[in-house]
C-alpha positions in Angstrom: -0.1 0.0 0.2 0.9 3.5 -0.9 0.5 6.5 1.2 0.7 10.2 0.6 2.6 12.1 3.0 1.0 14.5 5.5 2.6 17.7 6.7 0.5 18.1 9.4 -3.3 18.1 10.5 -5.5 18.5 7.0 -6.9 21.4 7.9 -3.0 22.7 7.9 -2.5 21.0 4.6 -5.3 23.1 3.2 -4.5 26.3 4.5 -1.0 26.0 3.1 -2.5 25.5 -0.2 -4.7 28.4 0.3 -1.7 30.6 1.1 0.7 29.4 -1.9 2.9 27.4 0.6 1.7 24.4 -1.6 0.7 23.9 -4.8 -1.6 20.6 -3.8 -2.8 18.6 -1.1 -4.5 15.4 -1.5 -6.3 13.2 1.1 -7.9 9.8 1.1 -10.8 8.7 3.0 -10.7 11.8 5.4 -13.4 12.8 8.1 -15.7 15.5 8.1 -14.0 17.1 11.2 -10.6 17.0 9.9 -10.8 19.1 6.8 -14.2 21.1 7.2 -11.9 24.4 8.4 -9.6 23.8 5.9 -11.8 23.6 2.9 -13.8 26.7 3.9 -10.2 28.7 4.2 -9.0 27.2 0.7 -12.5 27.9 -1.0 -12.6 31.3 0.3 -8.8 31.8 -1.2 -9.9 30.6 -4.6 -8.7 27.3 -4.4 -10.1 24.3 -6.2 -11.6 21.6 -3.4 -12.5 18.5 -5.1 -13.4 14.9 -4.4 -10.9 12.3 -5.7 -13.2 11.4 -8.7 -13.2 15.5 -9.9 -16.6 16.4 -8.6 -16.7 19.2 -5.7 -16.0 18.4 -2.5 -18.9 17.6 -0.1 -19.6 16.6 3.5 -20.1 13.2 1.7 -16.6 13.1 -0.3 -14.2 10.1 0.0 -11.4 12.2 -0.3 -10.1 15.8 -0.4 -7.8 17.2 -3.5 -7.3 21.0 -3.0 -5.3 22.6 -5.8 -4.7 25.6 -7.5 -6.3 26.2 -10.8 -4.5 24.9 -13.8 -3.2 21.8 -11.8 -6.2 20.4 -11.0 -6.8 18.1 -14.0 -3.3 17.0 -14.3 -3.4 15.9 -10.6 -6.4 14.2 -11.1 -5.4 12.3 -14.0 -2.2 11.2 -11.9 -4.9 10.1 -9.2 -7.3 8.5 -10.7 -10.0 6.1 -8.6 -8.2 3.2 -6.6 -9.7 0.5 -9.4 -7.7 2.6 -12.2 -4.4 3.0 -10.5 -1.6 0.5 -11.6 -0.7 -2.2 -9.4 
């Protein structure tokens, strides 16, 4: 199993994307209470916050992808759905 490196709390990672310290943050299987504040901060800063399938992030999302505008399509293509990832 591969993991994405976390730099701190989920909300902190999202805030760092919001202020431009990170280009993107990817989290899988997150919980609402871990991401809500960071999602709000990121969206207010103009960051795209999506589910791992590319739809808008909601309370029911399976993951959180926060990314600065033009990188979204490329990053989502690299992530893909779990069943689409090469072994």
